[in-house]
C-alpha positions in Angstrom: 0.0 -0.4 -0.1 1.3 3.7 -0.8 0.8 5.6 2.9 -1.7 8.0 3.5 -3.8 5.8 0.6 -6.4 3.0 1.1 -5.5 -0.7 -0.4 -5.8 -0.3 -4.3 -6.4 -4.2 -4.3 -9.5 -3.3 -1.5 -11.7 -1.2 -4.4 -10.2 -3.9 -7.3 -12.2 -6.4 -5.1 -15.1 -4.5 -4.4 -15.8 -3.6 -8.1 -15.4 -7.0 -9.0 -18.1 -8.0 -6.5 -20.5 -4.9 -7.7 -20.0 -6.7 -11.0 -20.5 -9.8 -10.7 -24.2 -8.5 -8.3 -25.0 -7.3 -11.4 -24.3 -8.7 -14.8 -23.3 -12.6 -13.6 -25.3 -15.0 -15.0 -28.0 -16.9 -12.0 -26.9 -19.0 -9.7 -24.7 -15.9 -8.7 -21.9 -16.5 -6.0 -22.1 -14.0 -4.2 -25.4 -11.3 -4.0 -23.3 -8.4 -2.3 -25.3 -5.6 -3.3 -23.6 -2.7 -1.1 -20.5 -3.6 -3.6 -21.1 -1.0 -5.6 -21.6 2.0 -3.1 -18.0 0.6 -1.3 -15.9 0.8 -4.9 -17.8 4.3 -4.7 -19.8 3.4 -8.4 -23.4 5.7 -8.2 -24.8 2.6 -11.0 -24.5 0.0 -13.0 -23.2 2.2 -16.3 -20.4 3.1 -13.9 -19.5 -0.4 -12.5 -19.4 -1.3 -17.0 -17.2 0.9 -17.5 -14.7 0.5 -14.1 -14.5 -3.2 -15.4 -14.2 -1.8 -19.3 -11.2 0.4 -17.9 -9.5 -2.6 -16.3 -9.8 -4.7 -19.5 -8.1 -1.5 -21.3 -5.7 -1.4 -18.4 -4.3 -5.1 -19.0 -4.4 -5.2 -22.3 -1.2 -6.0 -21.8 -1.7 -9.3 -20.9 -3.0 -10.6 -24.1 -5.5 -10.3 -26.3 -9.1 -8.6 -25.3 -11.0 -12.3 -24.7 -7.3 -13.2 -22.4 -8.1 -10.3 -20.7 -11.6 -11.0 -20.0 -11.2 -14.9 -19.4 -8.7 -13.9 -17.0 -10.8 -11.0 -14.8 -13.7 -13.6 -14.7 -11.7 -15.6 -13.3 -10.4 -13.2 -10.4 -14.4 -12.2 -10.2 -15.1 -15.9 -9.4 -12.6 -16.9 -7.3 -13.3 -13.3 -5.4 -17.0 -13.8 -5.1 -17.1 -17.6 -4.1 -14.1 -16.6 -1.0 -16.3 -14.3 0.4 -19.7 -16.3 0.2 -17.8 -19.1 1.8 -16.9 -17.4 4.7 -20.9 -16.0 4.4 -22.0 -20.0 4.6 -19.9 -21.2 7.0 -20.6 -17.3 9.4 -25.1 -17.7 8.5 -24.5 -21.6 9.9 -22.3 -20.6 13.1 -25.4 -17.9 14.0 -27.6 -19.2 16.4 -25.3 -21.9 17.0 -22.4 -21.4 19.2 -20.5 -18.5 17.9 -19.9 -15.5 19.9 -17.9 -13.6 18.2 -17.1 -12.4 14.7 -13.1 -11.1 13.6 -13.1 -9.8 9.7 -9.2 -9.7 9.5 -8.3 -7.4 6.6 -11.9 -6.4 6.0 -11.1 -3.9 2.8 -14.5 -2.8 1.5 -16.4 -6.1 2.5 -19.6 -5.4 3.2 -20.7 -8.4 5.3 -21.7 -6.8 8.7 -23.7 -4.8 7.3 -25.7 -7.4 4.9 -26.5 -9.3 7.6 -26.6 -6.9 10.6 -30.1 -8.0 11.8 -28.5 -12.4 11.9 -25.6 -10.8 14.4 -27.9 -8.7 16.5 -26.3 -10.6 19.3 -22.3 -11.2 18.0 -19.3 -8.8 18.9 -18.1 -7.7 15.6 -14.9 -6.5 14.9 -13.7 -5.0 11.5 -9.2 -5.3 11.6 -7.7 -2.9 9.1 -5.5 -0.4 7.3 -6.7 2.8 9.3 -6.4 4.4 5.6 -8.6 1.5 4.5 -10.6 2.1 7.0 -11.1 5.7 6.6 -12.0 5.1 3.0 -14.2 2.8 4.0 -16.2 4.6 6.8 -17.1 7.5 3.8 -18.5 5.2 1.6 -20.7 4.1 4.1 -21.8 7.7 5.4 -22.0 8.1 1.5 -24.7 5.3 1.0 -26.6 5.8 4.1 -25.9 2.8 5.5 -25.4 2.5 9.7 -22.8 0.6 11.5 -24.5 -1.3 13.8 -23.6 -0.7 17.1 -21.8 -4.4 18.0 -19.3 -3.5 15.4 -16.1 -2.0 15.8 -13.1 -1.5 13.6 -10.0 -2.1 14.5 -7.0 0.1 12.7 -3.9 -1.9 12.0 -1.1 -2.5 9.9 0.0 -6.4 8.9 3.3 -5.4 8.1 4.4 -2.5 10.6 2.0 -4.3 14.3 2.0 -7.3 15.4 -2.0 -9.2 15.7 -1.5 -9.8 19.7 -1.2 -6.4 20.2 -4.1 -5.6 17.9 -6.2 -8.2 19.9 -4.7 -7.2 23.2 -6.2 -2.6 22.8 -9.5 -3.9 20.8 -11.5 -5.8 23.1 -11.4 -8.5 21.0 -11.9 -11.7 23.6 -9.6 -15.0 22.3 -12.0 -17.3 25.3 -15.3 -16.3 22.8 -16.3 -19.3 20.1 -15.2 -17.0 17.2 -15.2 -17.1 12.9 -12.5 -15.6 11.7 -11.9 -14.9 8.2 -9.0 -13.5 6.3 -10.1 -13.2 2.9 -7.1 -11.9 -0.1 -4.4 -10.5 2.7 -1.3 -13.1 3.3 -0.6 -13.0 -0.6 0.7 -9.8 0.0 3.1 -11.1 3.1 5.9 -12.1 4.0 6.2 -15.8 5.8 7.2 -14.3 8.6 4.6 -12.2 9.1 1.8 -14.9 7.5 3.4 -17.1 10.6 2.6 -14.7 12.7 -0.5 -14.1 12.8 -1.2 -17.5 12.9 0.4 -18.0 16.3 -2.8 -16.0 18.2 -5.4 -17.0 15.9 -4.9 -20.9 17.3 -5.1 -19.3 20.9 -8.9 -18.4 20.2 -11.7 -20.8 22.3 -11.9 -24.9 20.9 -14.6 -24.1 18.1 -13.5 -20.9 16.6 -12.6 -21.2 12.8 -11.0 -19.4 10.3 -11.6 -18.8 6.5 -8.9 -18.0 4.6 -7.9 -18.0 0.9 -4.9 -18.4 -0.1 -2.1 -17.7 -3.4 -0.8 -21.9 -3.8 2.6 -22.3 -4.9 3.2 -24.0 -8.1 3.1 -28.0 -7.8 3.9 -30.4 -10.1 1.3 -31.2 -12.0 0.1 -28.1 -12.8 -1.0 -26.3 -16.1 1.6 -23.9 -18.2 -2.1 -22.3 -18.6 -2.2 -22.5 -14.7 0.6 -20.5 -13.8 0.2 -18.2 -16.7 -3.2 -17.1 -14.9 -1.1 -16.0 -10.8 1.4 -14.6 -13.1 -0.8 -12.4 -14.5 -2.6 -11.8 -11.3 0.8 -10.9 -10.1 1.1 -8.1 -12.7 -2.2 -6.7 -12.3 -1.5 -6.7 -8.4 2.4 -5.2 -9.0 0.5 -2.3 -11.5 -1.2 -1.4 -8.1 2.1 -1.4 -5.2 0.9 -4.4 -3.8 3.0 -6.7 -4.6 2.4 -10.8 -3.8 4.9 -12.1 -1.2 3.9 -15.2 -0.4 2.9 -18.7 -2.1 1.5 -21.9 -0.3 1.0 -25.6 -0.9 -2.2 -27.1 1.5 0.7 -28.9 3.1 2.6 -25.9 4.0 -0.3 -24.3 5.6 -1.8 -27.2 7.7 1.4 -27.7 8.7 1.7 -24.1 9.9 -1.5 -24.1 11.0 -1.5 -27.1 12.7 1.7 -25.9 14.9 -0.5 -22.8 15.7 -3.5 -24.5 17.4 -5.3 -25.4 14.8 -6.6 -29.1 14.7 -8.9 -29.6 11.3 -8.0 -28.1 8.2 -10.6 -28.6 5.6 -9.9 -27.5 2.0 -12.2 -26.5 -0.3 -11.4 -27.9 -3.9 -13.4 -26.4 -7.2 -15.9 -29.1 -7.4 -16.3 -29.7 -4.3 -17.7 -25.9 -3.7 -19.8 -26.6 -6.8 -21.3 -29.2 -5.2 -21.6 -27.5 -1.7 -21.8 -23.9 -2.6 -24.0 -23.7 -6.0 -26.1 -26.9 -6.3 -23.9 -28.4 -9.5 -23.8 -25.2 -11.3 -20.6 -26.3 -12.8 -21.3 -23.6 -15.4 -21.4 -20.7 -12.8 -17.6 -21.4 -11.4 -14.7 -21.2 -14.4 -12.4 -22.5 -12.2 -10.9 -26.5 -13.0 -12.1 -28.9 -10.5 -9.2 -30.0 -8.9 -8.4 -26.5 -7.5 -8.5 -25.2 -4.3 -7.1 -21.4 -2.5 -10.0 -22.2 -0.3 -9.5 -23.6 3.5 -12.0 -24.1 6.4 -9.2 -24.5 9.6 -11.1 -25.4 13.3 -9.1 -25.2 16.4 
């Protein structure tokens, strides 16, 4: 991130969620009715123009069809990770869930769209203060009320420790908690990722972490899969937020279990289609075996 400025990738992600909400065919991966407002876009035409501008901006990656196809993959990855987190949250509400902690919240809208369901749960959005400033302004412009049970926790993953943020914020590790960490780890170095896992693994038994990750190259990967990640890295490099870490599922499972998590479930594309989309394979454009999301339980 550029000092004093909000995350460009957070805005990029919100725009893609808005585009999906407005233009994706049914069944949609995610219904995010607030994404357009938080992305700072006034109407559907503006969302369409923003997406067209992205295609032009990244035209150097290939021809127009290739760029559009790649951005569709990113759109689907962005939306499905939020859908998985949101579904897991709603499954846990009314069960034993006491706390929701959204790490790297960016312009996520889950806590606002489900404010009624979360009324009896403490909600914390943890993110860089510059991004939180942008979000608060966007919420105010859109007339979206900040729920009384939601707290903003200013935190810089690169320059602060998470235990400090937890101690100063009122987040209570003794409570059964759902933690989400989406679209963040790949911008941090390995030491910072490990330092984040350690305090999360100390939360109460039954707590869960929903996390996406940038997979490291595997021997069986096709050239197309690795080229797609290389293109994504080029895009975020242009935004000034370069990617720093990639993991295999085995590496992540090792780090998470060492931190205190007992069970780590990795979701591949075929499992996602069957579990979240009723088998509608045409709605999700990832290869069946593609894995980039996990649910870890303490």
